[in-house]
C-alpha positions, 0 to 999 in steps of 0.5 A: 385658572382664576389665580393664573388670570389674576396673576396675568393682571398683576393682582398677585394678592388675589391670585394667592388667595385663589390658590389658598382657596383651591388648596382647601377644596383639594384637601377636602377632595383628597380626604374624601378620596382617602376615605374611599380607599380605606373603605375599599381596603376594609372590604366595605365597597364590595370590590365595585369600582365604577368608571365614574370613580376612576374619572373622578380620580383622574380629575382630582389628580389633574387638579392637584397638578394644575394647582402646583403648576399655577403656583410656579407660573404665578411665582415666575410672573411675580419675579418678572414683574419686579 
């Protein structure tokens, strides 16, 4: 969302930096998610899945989707501003 606000102000360089930063953080979260899935597949989580974990999964998926949409919106704003 910060990147979108920056793009609205035509600060495309800083918007790009925020997108890169968000990608790095999402990658960390995705690795953590993958570790959890692999642990469950190996039987290390005792089959317990909490509502909190499901909620966290929803947030991660939404964040990934918003990042992709933000990249497209920023690209469109940049094209329009030329």
